[in-house]
N, CA, C and O atoms as CSV, one atom per row, in Angstrom:
chain,resi,resn,atom,element,x,y,z
A,1,MET,N,N,-35.312,-5.614,6.504
A,1,MET,CA,C,-34.299,-4.643,6.138
A,1,MET,C,C,-34.971,-3.509,5.369
A,1,MET,O,O,-35.760,-3.752,4.456
A,2,THR,N,N,-34.659,-2.290,5.737
A,2,THR,CA,C,-35.278,-1.147,5.065
A,2,THR,C,C,-34.456,-0.729,3.863
A,2,THR,O,O,-33.304,-1.127,3.693
A,3,ASP,N,N,-35.089,0.090,3.033
A,3,ASP,CA,C,-34.384,0.583,1.849
A,3,ASP,C,C,-33.154,1.401,2.239
A,3,ASP,O,O,-32.113,1.309,1.587
A,4,SER,N,N,-33.271,2.200,3.297
A,4,SER,CA,C,-32.125,3.023,3.698
A,4,SER,C,C,-30.980,2.153,4.190
A,4,SER,O,O,-29.816,2.467,3.942
A,5,THR,N,N,-31.294,1.057,4.886
A,5,THR,CA,C,-30.243,0.140,5.321
A,5,THR,C,C,-29.581,-0.500,4.118
A,5,THR,O,O,-28.357,-0.631,4.082
A,6,GLN,N,N,-30.371,-0.901,3.132
A,6,GLN,CA,C,-29.830,-1.509,1.918
A,6,GLN,C,C,-28.930,-0.528,1.186
A,6,GLN,O,O,-27.864,-0.909,0.704
A,7,ARG,N,N,-29.341,0.718,1.098
A,7,ARG,CA,C,-28.534,1.734,0.410
A,7,ARG,C,C,-27.195,1.927,1.121
A,7,ARG,O,O,-26.171,2.118,0.465
A,8,ASN,N,N,-27.192,1.879,2.449
A,8,ASN,CA,C,-25.957,2.071,3.194
A,8,ASN,C,C,-24.983,0.926,2.973
A,8,ASN,O,O,-23.778,1.096,3.157
A,9,GLN,N,N,-25.488,-0.241,2.580
A,9,GLN,CA,C,-24.622,-1.387,2.370
A,9,GLN,C,C,-24.165,-1.511,0.927
A,9,GLN,O,O,-23.276,-2.311,0.635
A,10,ASP,N,N,-24.741,-0.748,0.028
A,10,ASP,CA,C,-24.318,-0.790,-1.368
A,10,ASP,C,C,-22.889,-0.254,-1.467
A,10,ASP,O,O,-22.544,0.725,-0.805
A,11,PRO,N,N,-22.067,-0.891,-2.287
A,11,PRO,CA,C,-20.684,-0.407,-2.426
A,11,PRO,C,C,-20.651,0.968,-3.087
A,11,PRO,O,O,-21.347,1.220,-4.070
A,12,THR,N,N,-19.847,1.827,-2.536
A,12,THR,CA,C,-19.721,3.169,-3.094
A,12,THR,C,C,-18.266,3.456,-3.427
A,12,THR,O,O,-17.342,2.913,-2.822
A,13,LEU,N,N,-18.103,4.311,-4.393
A,13,LEU,CA,C,-16.790,4.807,-4.777
A,13,LEU,C,C,-16.708,6.247,-4.318
A,13,LEU,O,O,-17.539,7.072,-4.696
A,14,ASN,N,N,-15.707,6.554,-3.500
A,14,ASN,CA,C,-15.433,7.935,-3.096
A,14,ASN,C,C,-14.228,8.381,-3.894
A,14,ASN,O,O,-13.129,7.853,-3.728
A,15,PHE,N,N,-14.441,9.360,-4.764
A,15,PHE,CA,C,-13.357,9.819,-5.632
A,15,PHE,C,C,-13.438,11.317,-5.786
A,15,PHE,O,O,-14.450,11.856,-6.233
A,16,GLU,N,N,-12.364,11.986,-5.414
A,16,GLU,CA,C,-12.242,13.441,-5.513
A,16,GLU,C,C,-13.425,14.158,-4.874
A,16,GLU,O,O,-13.987,15.096,-5.439
A,17,GLY,N,N,-13.789,13.691,-3.678
A,17,GLY,CA,C,-14.834,14.349,-2.907
A,17,GLY,C,C,-16.250,14.033,-3.348
A,17,GLY,O,O,-17.199,14.631,-2.840
A,18,LYS,N,N,-16.410,13.118,-4.271
A,18,LYS,CA,C,-17.746,12.746,-4.740
A,18,LYS,C,C,-17.964,11.269,-4.499
A,18,LYS,O,O,-17.020,10.479,-4.518
A,19,ARG,N,N,-19.231,10.894,-4.270
A,19,ARG,CA,C,-19.586,9.497,-4.033
A,19,ARG,C,C,-20.384,8.976,-5.223
A,19,ARG,O,O,-21.216,9.676,-5.800
A,20,TYR,N,N,-20.099,7.708,-5.571
A,20,TYR,CA,C,-20.782,7.070,-6.701
A,20,TYR,C,C,-21.245,5.680,-6.266
A,20,TYR,O,O,-20.557,4.994,-5.510
A,21,ASP,N,N,-22.411,5.278,-6.750
A,21,ASP,CA,C,-22.903,3.920,-6.522
A,21,ASP,C,C,-22.118,3.004,-7.453
A,21,ASP,O,O,-22.263,3.073,-8.674
A,22,LEU,N,N,-21.293,2.156,-6.875
A,22,LEU,CA,C,-20.418,1.299,-7.671
A,22,LEU,C,C,-21.210,0.362,-8.575
A,22,LEU,O,O,-20.778,0.055,-9.686
A,23,ASN,N,N,-22.359,-0.091,-8.107
A,23,ASN,CA,C,-23.181,-1.007,-8.911
A,23,ASN,C,C,-23.761,-0.342,-10.159
A,23,ASN,O,O,-24.107,-1.023,-11.125
A,24,GLN,N,N,-23.866,0.965,-10.139
A,24,GLN,CA,C,-24.476,1.689,-11.254
A,24,GLN,C,C,-23.460,2.195,-12.272
A,24,GLN,O,O,-23.836,2.748,-13.306
A,25,LEU,N,N,-22.193,2.010,-11.986
A,25,LEU,CA,C,-21.163,2.513,-12.902
A,25,LEU,C,C,-21.025,1.590,-14.110
A,25,LEU,O,O,-21.267,0.388,-14.003
A,26,PRO,N,N,-20.638,2.147,-15.256
A,26,PRO,CA,C,-20.398,1.307,-16.444
A,26,PRO,C,C,-19.257,0.320,-16.187
A,26,PRO,O,O,-18.376,0.574,-15.365
A,27,ASP,N,N,-19.286,-0.794,-16.895
A,27,ASP,CA,C,-18.273,-1.833,-16.710
A,27,ASP,C,C,-16.863,-1.298,-16.910
A,27,ASP,O,O,-15.944,-1.700,-16.195
A,28,GLU,N,N,-16.679,-0.411,-17.857
A,28,GLU,CA,C,-15.358,0.161,-18.115
A,28,GLU,C,C,-14.834,0.905,-16.882
A,28,GLU,O,O,-13.650,0.827,-16.555
A,29,VAL,N,N,-15.724,1.621,-16.212
A,29,VAL,CA,C,-15.335,2.356,-15.010
A,29,VAL,C,C,-15.040,1.377,-13.873
A,29,VAL,O,O,-14.098,1.577,-13.106
A,30,LYS,N,N,-15.845,0.323,-13.767
A,30,LYS,CA,C,-15.599,-0.694,-12.736
A,30,LYS,C,C,-14.226,-1.334,-12.929
A,30,LYS,O,O,-13.527,-1.613,-11.956
A,31,GLU,N,N,-13.845,-1.564,-14.174
A,31,GLU,CA,C,-12.515,-2.127,-14.461
A,31,GLU,C,C,-11.413,-1.167,-14.033
A,31,GLU,O,O,-10.387,-1.594,-13.503
A,32,LEU,N,N,-11.617,0.118,-14.256
A,32,LEU,CA,C,-10.632,1.118,-13.821
A,32,LEU,C,C,-10.513,1.131,-12.302
A,32,LEU,O,O,-9.415,1.241,-11.758
A,33,VAL,N,N,-11.650,1.017,-11.626
A,33,VAL,CA,C,-11.640,0.979,-10.159
A,33,VAL,C,C,-10.880,-0.255,-9.682
A,33,VAL,O,O,-10.070,-0.164,-8.760
A,34,ARG,N,N,-11.133,-1.404,-10.298
A,34,ARG,CA,C,-10.407,-2.622,-9.925
A,34,ARG,C,C,-8.903,-2.452,-10.177
A,34,ARG,O,O,-8.079,-2.884,-9.371
A,35,GLY,N,N,-8.565,-1.835,-11.274
A,35,GLY,CA,C,-7.153,-1.568,-11.564
A,35,GLY,C,C,-6.508,-0.697,-10.503
A,35,GLY,O,O,-5.371,-0.935,-10.097
A,36,MET,N,N,-7.240,0.312,-10.057
A,36,MET,CA,C,-6.730,1.183,-8.992
A,36,MET,C,C,-6.550,0.402,-7.696
A,36,MET,O,O,-5.577,0.616,-6.973
A,37,GLN,N,N,-7.472,-0.495,-7.401
A,37,GLN,CA,C,-7.366,-1.307,-6.192
A,37,GLN,C,C,-6.136,-2.213,-6.253
A,37,GLN,O,O,-5.422,-2.362,-5.261
A,38,VAL,N,N,-5.893,-2.811,-7.406
A,38,VAL,CA,C,-4.717,-3.666,-7.577
A,38,VAL,C,C,-3.445,-2.829,-7.427
A,38,VAL,O,O,-2.495,-3.241,-6.761
A,39,ALA,N,N,-3.437,-1.658,-8.048
A,39,ALA,CA,C,-2.261,-0.780,-7.956
A,39,ALA,C,C,-2.006,-0.378,-6.505
A,39,ALA,O,O,-0.858,-0.367,-6.059
A,40,ASP,N,N,-3.063,-0.049,-5.766
A,40,ASP,CA,C,-2.905,0.309,-4.354
A,40,ASP,C,C,-2.334,-0.851,-3.552
A,40,ASP,O,O,-1.449,-0.663,-2.717
A,41,ALA,N,N,-2.845,-2.053,-3.808
A,41,ALA,CA,C,-2.349,-3.230,-3.091
A,41,ALA,C,C,-0.877,-3.476,-3.408
A,41,ALA,O,O,-0.091,-3.796,-2.516
A,42,GLN,N,N,-0.510,-3.327,-4.663
A,42,GLN,CA,C,0.891,-3.521,-5.060
A,42,GLN,C,C,1.787,-2.476,-4.408
A,42,GLN,O,O,2.887,-2.796,-3.958
A,43,LEU,N,N,1.327,-1.236,-4.353
A,43,LEU,CA,C,2.115,-0.180,-3.703
A,43,LEU,C,C,2.332,-0.498,-2.231
A,43,LEU,O,O,3.444,-0.354,-1.724
A,44,ARG,N,N,1.273,-0.932,-1.535
A,44,ARG,CA,C,1.413,-1.282,-0.116
A,44,ARG,C,C,2.406,-2.432,0.053
A,44,ARG,O,O,3.237,-2.410,0.961
A,45,MET,N,N,2.318,-3.430,-0.818
A,45,MET,CA,C,3.224,-4.573,-0.728
A,45,MET,C,C,4.677,-4.126,-0.919
A,45,MET,O,O,5.559,-4.542,-0.167
A,46,HIS,N,N,4.922,-3.293,-1.912
A,46,HIS,CA,C,6.289,-2.847,-2.184
A,46,HIS,C,C,6.793,-1.887,-1.108
A,46,HIS,O,O,7.985,-1.874,-0.801
A,47,GLU,N,N,5.902,-1.087,-0.537
A,47,GLU,CA,C,6.308,-0.228,0.580
A,47,GLU,C,C,6.743,-1.083,1.764
A,47,GLU,O,O,7.730,-0.771,2.431
A,48,ASP,N,N,6.002,-2.165,2.025
A,48,ASP,CA,C,6.383,-3.078,3.104
A,48,ASP,C,C,7.722,-3.741,2.807
A,48,ASP,O,O,8.545,-3.913,3.705
A,49,THR,N,N,7.940,-4.112,1.556
A,49,THR,CA,C,9.215,-4.716,1.157
A,49,THR,C,C,10.359,-3.736,1.392
A,49,THR,O,O,11.417,-4.122,1.889
A,50,LEU,N,N,10.151,-2.482,1.040
A,50,LEU,CA,C,11.185,-1.466,1.266
A,50,LEU,C,C,11.495,-1.302,2.752
A,50,LEU,O,O,12.651,-1.114,3.132
A,51,LYS,N,N,10.462,-1.373,3.588
A,51,LYS,CA,C,10.686,-1.260,5.033
A,51,LYS,C,C,11.530,-2.430,5.532
A,51,LYS,O,O,12.447,-2.243,6.331
A,52,VAL,N,N,11.220,-3.629,5.063
A,52,VAL,CA,C,11.986,-4.813,5.467
A,52,VAL,C,C,13.437,-4.686,5.003
A,52,VAL,O,O,14.361,-4.990,5.758
A,53,LEU,N,N,13.638,-4.240,3.770
A,53,LEU,CA,C,14.997,-4.062,3.258
A,53,LEU,C,C,15.760,-3.005,4.056
A,53,LEU,O,O,16.952,-3.165,4.319
A,54,ALA,N,N,15.081,-1.938,4.437
A,54,ALA,CA,C,15.734,-0.883,5.212
A,54,ALA,C,C,16.166,-1.412,6.576
A,54,ALA,O,O,17.261,-1.095,7.039
A,55,VAL,N,N,15.331,-2.203,7.218
A,55,VAL,CA,C,15.691,-2.775,8.518
A,55,VAL,C,C,16.868,-3.736,8.355
A,55,VAL,O,O,17.792,-3.735,9.167
A,56,GLY,N,N,16.830,-4.550,7.308
A,56,GLY,CA,C,17.937,-5.470,7.048
A,56,GLY,C,C,19.235,-4.734,6.800
A,56,GLY,O,O,20.288,-5.130,7.300
A,57,ARG,N,N,19.160,-3.659,6.024
A,57,ARG,CA,C,20.361,-2.866,5.736
A,57,ARG,C,C,20.907,-2.236,7.014
A,57,ARG,O,O,22.118,-2.202,7.233
A,58,GLN,N,N,20.005,-1.740,7.849
A,58,GLN,CA,C,20.429,-1.132,9.112
A,58,GLN,C,C,21.116,-2.174,10.004
A,58,GLN,O,O,22.115,-1.870,10.655
A,59,THR,N,N,20.590,-3.377,10.031
A,59,THR,CA,C,21.203,-4.456,10.813
A,59,THR,C,C,22.592,-4.785,10.275
A,59,THR,O,O,23.533,-4.968,11.046
A,60,LEU,N,N,22.717,-4.860,8.953
A,60,LEU,CA,C,24.024,-5.115,8.344
A,60,LEU,C,C,25.010,-4.002,8.690
A,60,LEU,O,O,26.174,-4.275,8.981
A,61,ALA,N,N,24.556,-2.759,8.662
A,61,ALA,CA,C,25.432,-1.630,8.985
A,61,ALA,C,C,25.894,-1.705,10.432
A,61,ALA,O,O,27.053,-1.410,10.725
A,62,MET,N,N,25.005,-2.096,11.343
A,62,MET,CA,C,25.408,-2.227,12.753
A,62,MET,C,C,26.421,-3.350,12.918
A,62,MET,O,O,27.381,-3.208,13.676
A,63,GLN,N,N,26.221,-4.464,12.218
A,63,GLN,CA,C,27.174,-5.563,12.289
A,63,GLN,C,C,28.530,-5.156,11.712
A,63,GLN,O,O,29.573,-5.491,12.272
A,64,LEU,N,N,28.510,-4.434,10.595
A,64,LEU,CA,C,29.752,-3.959,9.986
A,64,LEU,C,C,30.492,-3.018,10.931
A,64,LEU,O,O,31.709,-3.118,11.083
A,65,LYS,N,N,29.773,-2.123,11.552
A,65,LYS,CA,C,30.378,-1.181,12.495
A,65,LYS,C,C,31.040,-1.927,13.646
A,65,LYS,O,O,32.151,-1.593,14.057
A,66,GLU,N,N,30.354,-2.933,14.156
A,66,GLU,CA,C,30.898,-3.723,15.261
A,66,GLU,C,C,32.167,-4.470,14.841
A,66,GLU,O,O,33.146,-4.497,15.587
A,67,LYS,N,N,32.152,-5.069,13.665
A,67,LYS,CA,C,33.311,-5.834,13.183
A,67,LYS,C,C,34.500,-4.922,12.878
A,67,LYS,O,O,35.650,-5.327,13.048
A,68,LEU,N,N,34.231,-3.701,12.432
A,68,LEU,CA,C,35.317,-2.779,12.082
A,68,LEU,C,C,35.984,-2.143,13.300
A,68,LEU,O,O,37.020,-1.491,13.177
A,69,LYS,N,N,35.387,-2.334,14.468
A,69,LYS,CA,C,36.002,-1.781,15.674
A,69,LYS,C,C,37.406,-2.355,15.909
A,69,LYS,O,O,38.289,-1.685,16.444
A,70,SER,N,N,37.577,-3.582,15.503
A,70,SER,CA,C,38.872,-4.246,15.754
A,70,SER,C,C,39.827,-4.115,14.570
A,70,SER,O,O,40.900,-4.719,14.574
A,71,VAL,N,N,39.457,-3.345,13.572
A,71,VAL,CA,C,40.298,-3.187,12.374
A,71,VAL,C,C,40.771,-1.734,12.332
A,71,VAL,O,O,39.981,-0.802,12.475
A,72,ALA,N,N,42.083,-1.567,12.132
A,72,ALA,CA,C,42.652,-0.220,12.054
A,72,ALA,C,C,42.381,0.370,10.677
A,72,ALA,O,O,42.659,-0.268,9.661
A,73,PRO,N,N,41.838,1.586,10.638
A,73,PRO,CA,C,41.598,2.222,9.341
A,73,PRO,C,C,42.907,2.699,8.722
A,73,PRO,O,O,43.887,2.922,9.432
A,74,ILE,N,N,42.924,2.854,7.407
A,74,ILE,CA,C,44.116,3.381,6.743
A,74,ILE,C,C,44.077,4.897,6.817
A,74,ILE,O,O,43.012,5.505,6.924
A,75,SER,N,N,45.232,5.481,6.761
A,75,SER,CA,C,45.267,6.950,6.857
A,75,SER,C,C,45.453,7.582,5.503
A,75,SER,O,O,45.506,8.807,5.396
C-alpha cells in the first residue's frame, strides 16, 4: 500500500468547503463532529417518522371520506 493510498483512506471532515484530516483534529473537535453525526441521524429518523405519520393520516382521511359518503351533511 502506498502513502497516497493510505492518505485517501484516512477519514476526512468536509466542512464549509474545506477538508480536514479527522485523525489530526483535537478531541474536542472530534466530539463536536460526533455530535453533529448523531444530530443528523436523529433528524433523518424523525423525518422518516413524519413521512410515515403523513401516509397514515392520508389513509385515515381517505377512509373517513369513504365512510361519510353515506352520511348526509347538515346544512
